[in-house]
OpenMM code with the backbone's topology and positions (N, CA, C; nanometers):
from openmm import Vec3, app, unit

residues = "UNK UNK UNK UNK UNK UNK UNK UNK UNK UNK UNK UNK UNK UNK UNK UNK UNK UNK UNK UNK UNK UNK UNK UNK UNK UNK UNK UNK UNK UNK UNK UNK UNK UNK UNK UNK UNK UNK UNK UNK UNK UNK UNK UNK UNK UNK UNK UNK UNK UNK UNK UNK UNK UNK UNK UNK UNK UNK UNK UNK UNK UNK UNK UNK UNK UNK UNK UNK UNK UNK UNK UNK UNK UNK UNK UNK UNK UNK UNK UNK UNK UNK UNK UNK".split()
positions = [
    Vec3(2.4186, 0.5777, 11.8678),
    Vec3(2.5153, 0.6023, 11.7631),
    Vec3(2.4477, 0.6863, 11.6501),
    Vec3(2.3229, 0.6421, 11.6177),
    Vec3(2.2503, 0.7082, 11.5100),
    Vec3(2.2243, 0.8476, 11.5518),
    Vec3(2.1941, 0.8743, 11.6788),
    Vec3(2.1648, 1.0038, 11.7294),
    Vec3(2.2854, 1.0922, 11.7120),
    Vec3(2.4040, 1.0446, 11.7524),
    Vec3(2.5249, 1.1277, 11.7477),
    Vec3(2.5635, 1.1529, 11.6006),
    Vec3(2.5457, 1.0543, 11.5153),
    Vec3(2.5742, 1.0690, 11.3712),
    Vec3(2.4772, 1.1721, 11.3135),
    Vec3(2.3510, 1.1633, 11.3492),
    Vec3(2.2505, 1.2552, 11.2987),
    Vec3(2.2783, 1.4008, 11.3519),
    Vec3(2.3209, 1.4088, 11.4750),
    Vec3(2.3516, 1.5405, 11.5356),
    Vec3(2.4751, 1.5962, 11.4652),
    Vec3(2.5736, 1.5162, 11.4406),
    Vec3(2.6951, 1.5584, 11.3754),
    Vec3(2.6617, 1.6105, 11.2304),
    Vec3(2.5824, 1.5325, 11.1601),
    Vec3(2.5414, 1.5710, 11.0236),
    Vec3(2.4574, 1.6998, 11.0319),
    Vec3(2.3751, 1.7172, 11.1223),
    Vec3(2.2989, 1.8414, 11.1392),
    Vec3(2.3878, 1.9646, 11.1579),
    Vec3(2.4848, 1.9448, 11.2480),
    Vec3(2.5765, 2.0526, 11.2781),
    Vec3(2.6595, 2.0876, 11.1614),
    Vec3(2.7049, 1.9877, 11.0838),
    Vec3(2.7861, 2.0122, 10.9647),
    Vec3(2.7098, 2.0896, 10.8604),
    Vec3(2.5829, 2.0469, 10.8417),
    Vec3(2.4957, 2.1131, 10.7432),
    Vec3(2.4642, 2.2568, 10.7857),
    Vec3(2.4434, 2.2798, 10.9084),
    Vec3(2.4117, 2.4151, 10.9594),
    Vec3(2.5316, 2.5054, 10.9489),
    Vec3(2.6499, 2.4502, 10.9673),
    Vec3(2.7740, 2.5260, 10.9484),
    Vec3(2.7927, 2.5680, 10.8013),
    Vec3(2.7629, 2.4755, 10.7122),
    Vec3(2.7804, 2.5018, 10.5685),
    Vec3(2.6811, 2.6110, 10.5290),
    Vec3(2.5571, 2.5932, 10.5740),
    Vec3(2.4524, 2.6963, 10.5344),
    Vec3(2.4876, 2.8305, 10.5954),
    Vec3(2.5312, 2.8330, 10.7193),
    Vec3(2.5584, 2.9574, 10.7902),
    Vec3(2.6863, 3.0287, 10.7443),
    Vec3(2.7820, 2.9547, 10.6940),
    Vec3(2.9152, 3.0179, 10.6568),
    Vec3(2.9021, 3.1207, 10.5421),
    Vec3(2.8318, 3.1137, 10.4372),
    Vec3(2.8266, 3.2142, 10.3390),
    Vec3(2.7615, 3.3424, 10.3950),
    Vec3(2.6682, 3.3276, 10.4829),
    Vec3(2.6015, 3.4514, 10.5449),
    Vec3(2.7079, 3.5256, 10.6212),
    Vec3(2.7893, 3.4625, 10.6980),
    Vec3(2.8945, 3.5286, 10.7686),
    Vec3(2.9934, 3.5964, 10.6769),
    Vec3(3.0262, 3.5218, 10.5648),
    Vec3(3.1220, 3.5821, 10.4733),
    Vec3(3.0618, 3.7118, 10.4100),
    Vec3(2.9317, 3.7041, 10.3801),
    Vec3(2.8685, 3.8239, 10.3254),
    Vec3(2.8649, 3.9349, 10.4250),
    Vec3(2.8454, 3.9019, 10.5518),
    Vec3(2.8404, 4.0059, 10.6555),
    Vec3(2.9841, 4.0712, 10.6706),
    Vec3(3.0843, 3.9884, 10.6639),
    Vec3(3.2194, 4.0364, 10.6740),
    Vec3(3.2578, 4.1217, 10.5499),
    Vec3(3.2058, 4.0823, 10.4404),
    Vec3(3.2371, 4.1635, 10.3201),
    Vec3(3.1634, 4.2949, 10.3261),
    Vec3(3.0414, 4.2978, 10.3723),
    Vec3(2.9694, 4.4173, 10.3838),
    Vec3(3.0283, 4.5098, 10.4924),
    Vec3(3.0795, 4.4549, 10.5966),
    Vec3(3.1510, 4.5380, 10.6984),
    Vec3(3.2768, 4.5887, 10.6428),
    Vec3(3.3444, 4.5130, 10.5607),
    Vec3(3.4690, 4.5631, 10.4983),
    Vec3(3.4438, 4.6783, 10.4050),
    Vec3(3.3457, 4.6576, 10.3246),
    Vec3(3.3013, 4.7637, 10.2355),
    Vec3(3.2617, 4.8946, 10.3078),
    Vec3(3.1962, 4.8801, 10.4125),
    Vec3(3.1524, 4.9961, 10.4947),
    Vec3(3.2739, 5.0662, 10.5517),
    Vec3(3.3723, 4.9823, 10.5970),
    Vec3(3.4924, 5.0448, 10.6570),
    Vec3(3.5744, 5.1124, 10.5451),
    Vec3(3.5839, 5.0532, 10.4317),
    Vec3(3.6560, 5.1199, 10.3205),
    Vec3(3.5839, 5.2440, 10.2739),
    Vec3(3.4527, 5.2513, 10.2738),
    Vec3(3.3797, 5.3701, 10.2398),
    Vec3(3.4076, 5.4796, 10.3449),
    Vec3(3.4082, 5.4448, 10.4740),
    Vec3(3.4365, 5.5396, 10.5762),
    Vec3(3.5768, 5.5920, 10.5620),
    Vec3(3.6706, 5.5141, 10.5311),
    Vec3(3.8085, 5.5591, 10.5135),
    Vec3(3.8206, 5.6537, 10.3950),
    Vec3(3.7507, 5.6212, 10.2889),
    Vec3(3.7553, 5.7133, 10.1727),
    Vec3(3.6962, 5.8513, 10.2123),
    Vec3(3.5880, 5.8508, 10.2909),
    Vec3(3.5280, 5.9779, 10.3360),
    Vec3(3.6236, 6.0523, 10.4196),
    Vec3(3.6882, 5.9863, 10.5141),
    Vec3(3.7898, 6.0555, 10.5980),
    Vec3(3.8970, 6.1058, 10.5181),
    Vec3(3.9446, 6.0335, 10.4202),
    Vec3(4.0636, 6.0806, 10.3381),
    Vec3(4.0187, 6.2050, 10.2607),
    Vec3(3.8947, 6.2122, 10.2077),
    Vec3(3.8471, 6.3271, 10.1408),
    Vec3(3.8451, 6.4489, 10.2339),
    Vec3(3.7974, 6.4267, 10.3564),
    Vec3(3.7942, 6.5374, 10.4557),
    Vec3(3.9338, 6.5820, 10.4833),
    Vec3(4.0265, 6.4930, 10.5043),
    Vec3(4.1682, 6.5332, 10.5320),
    Vec3(4.2265, 6.6128, 10.4181),
    Vec3(4.1955, 6.5720, 10.2963),
    Vec3(4.2495, 6.6428, 10.1836),
    Vec3(4.1852, 6.7826, 10.1754),
    Vec3(4.0561, 6.7949, 10.2053),
    Vec3(3.9978, 6.9226, 10.1977),
    Vec3(4.0494, 7.0133, 10.3133),
    Vec3(4.0705, 6.9598, 10.4342),
    Vec3(4.1280, 7.0366, 10.5400),
    Vec3(4.2679, 7.0852, 10.5098),
    Vec3(4.3477, 7.0025, 10.4461),
    Vec3(4.4799, 7.0314, 10.4087),
    Vec3(4.4828, 7.1484, 10.3085),
    Vec3(4.3929, 7.1423, 10.2155),
    Vec3(4.3820, 7.2456, 10.1074),
    Vec3(4.3450, 7.3800, 10.1818),
    Vec3(4.2531, 7.3704, 10.2787),
    Vec3(4.2151, 7.4958, 10.3519),
    Vec3(4.3341, 7.5477, 10.4256),
    Vec3(4.4078, 7.4608, 10.4941),
    Vec3(4.5244, 7.5072, 10.5694),
    Vec3(4.6289, 7.5729, 10.4781),
    Vec3(4.6539, 7.5146, 10.3655),
    Vec3(4.7453, 7.5694, 10.2665),
    Vec3(4.7026, 7.7076, 10.2180),
    Vec3(4.5761, 7.7242, 10.2004),
    Vec3(4.5248, 7.8530, 10.1525),
    Vec3(4.5390, 7.9554, 10.2614),
    Vec3(4.5111, 7.9201, 10.3856),
    Vec3(4.5301, 8.0132, 10.4972),
    Vec3(4.6734, 8.0568, 10.5173),
    Vec3(4.7659, 7.9617, 10.5034),
    Vec3(4.9097, 7.9903, 10.5133),
    Vec3(4.9517, 8.0819, 10.4010),
    Vec3(4.8967, 8.0617, 10.2815),
    Vec3(4.9331, 8.1475, 10.1673),
    Vec3(4.8755, 8.2888, 10.1907),
    Vec3(4.7562, 8.2994, 10.2468),
    Vec3(4.6991, 8.4297, 10.2816),
    Vec3(4.7841, 8.5038, 10.3818),
    Vec3(4.8260, 8.4356, 10.4849),
    Vec3(4.9091, 8.5038, 10.5899),
    Vec3(5.0405, 8.5397, 10.5280),
    Vec3(5.0987, 8.4617, 10.4485),
    Vec3(5.2282, 8.4965, 10.3833),
    Vec3(5.2124, 8.6180, 10.2969),
    Vec3(5.1102, 8.6279, 10.2181),
    Vec3(5.0879, 8.7412, 10.1349),
    Vec3(5.0633, 8.8665, 10.2176),
    Vec3(4.9934, 8.8571, 10.3290),
    Vec3(4.9684, 8.9709, 10.4180),
    Vec3(5.1006, 9.0162, 10.4783),
    Vec3(5.1826, 8.9237, 10.5177),
    Vec3(5.3169, 8.9665, 10.5697),
    Vec3(5.4032, 9.0297, 10.4591),
    Vec3(5.4025, 8.9825, 10.3430),
    Vec3(5.4736, 9.0416, 10.2318),
    Vec3(5.4329, 9.1846, 10.2071),
    Vec3(5.2984, 9.2035, 10.2027),
    Vec3(5.2452, 9.3372, 10.1825),
    Vec3(5.2895, 9.4341, 10.2943),
    Vec3(5.2723, 9.3819, 10.4179),
    Vec3(5.3066, 9.4630, 10.5376),
    Vec3(5.4567, 9.4980, 10.5302),
    Vec3(5.5433, 9.4107, 10.4875),
    Vec3(5.6859, 9.4438, 10.4780),
    Vec3(5.7107, 9.5499, 10.3720),
    Vec3(5.6354, 9.5394, 10.2651),
    Vec3(5.6534, 9.6420, 10.1586),
    Vec3(5.6170, 9.7821, 10.2131),
    Vec3(5.4992, 9.7854, 10.2774),
    Vec3(5.4506, 9.9143, 10.3291),
    Vec3(5.5523, 9.9682, 10.4403),
    Vec3(5.6011, 9.8767, 10.5165),
    Vec3(5.6954, 9.9167, 10.6222),
    Vec3(5.8217, 9.9734, 10.5654),
    Vec3(5.8714, 9.9124, 10.4622),
    Vec3(5.9957, 9.9607, 10.3992),
    Vec3(5.9734, 10.0947, 10.3312),
    Vec3(5.8582, 10.1151, 10.2697),
    Vec3(5.8245, 10.2460, 10.2094),
    Vec3(5.8132, 10.3567, 10.3126),
    Vec3(5.7717, 10.3182, 10.4322),
    Vec3(5.7578, 10.4118, 10.5392),
    Vec3(5.8942, 10.4377, 10.6135),
    Vec3(5.9975, 10.3674, 10.5723),
    Vec3(6.1288, 10.3907, 10.6333),
    Vec3(6.1508, 10.3075, 10.7533),
    Vec3(6.0688, 10.2125, 10.7798),
    Vec3(6.0844, 10.1258, 10.8999),
    Vec3(6.1752, 10.0052, 10.8728),
    Vec3(6.1987, 9.9383, 10.9810),
    Vec3(6.2866, 9.8175, 10.9738),
    Vec3(6.1984, 9.7053, 10.9143),
    Vec3(6.2402, 9.6574, 10.7977),
    Vec3(6.1606, 9.5604, 10.7278),
    Vec3(6.2239, 9.4239, 10.7116),
    Vec3(6.3509, 9.4232, 10.7469),
    Vec3(6.4207, 9.2880, 10.7384),
    Vec3(6.4113, 9.2197, 10.8719),
    Vec3(6.4056, 9.0861, 10.8732),
    Vec3(6.4015, 9.0121, 10.9998),
    Vec3(6.5364, 9.0301, 11.0714),
    Vec3(6.5377, 9.0170, 11.2061),
    Vec3(6.6635, 9.0409, 11.2757),
    Vec3(6.7590, 8.9278, 11.2331),
    Vec3(6.8945, 8.9619, 11.2469),
    Vec3(6.9934, 8.8562, 11.2135),
    Vec3(6.9903, 8.7469, 11.3134),
    Vec3(7.0315, 8.6270, 11.2679),
    Vec3(7.0289, 8.5138, 11.3605),
    Vec3(7.1289, 8.5359, 11.4744),
    Vec3(7.0926, 8.4833, 11.5907),
    Vec3(7.1777, 8.4944, 11.7127),
    Vec3(7.3000, 8.4027, 11.6961),
    Vec3(7.4165, 8.4515, 11.7398),
    Vec3(7.5348, 8.3685, 11.7276),
    Vec3(7.5226, 8.2497, 11.8322),
    Vec3(7.5814, 8.1384, 11.7982),
    Vec3(7.5751, 8.0284, 11.8871),
    Vec3(7.6761, 8.0278, 11.9898),
] * unit.nanometer
topology = app.Topology()
chain = topology.addChain("A")
for resn in residues:
    res = topology.addResidue(resn, chain)
    for name in ("N", "CA", "C"):
        topology.addAtom(name, app.Element.getBySymbol(name[0]), res)
């Protein structure tokens, strides 16, 4: 009985000593995951800004092309929508 009581006491103490270490590991893993998510969010924001800039550049190029086409006497308006 003393052996089982001693073993039980040893297991309880080892669990108490080990628990804060696991909590710290979990906290550090959580902080690493949050840091990774922040980095991914920054990359996504940067990529979206680049896409918006490219779309604006293409729109401006199309506007200028339509202006030159209309000055040359060409068809510069988009075709009318097809009837349903």
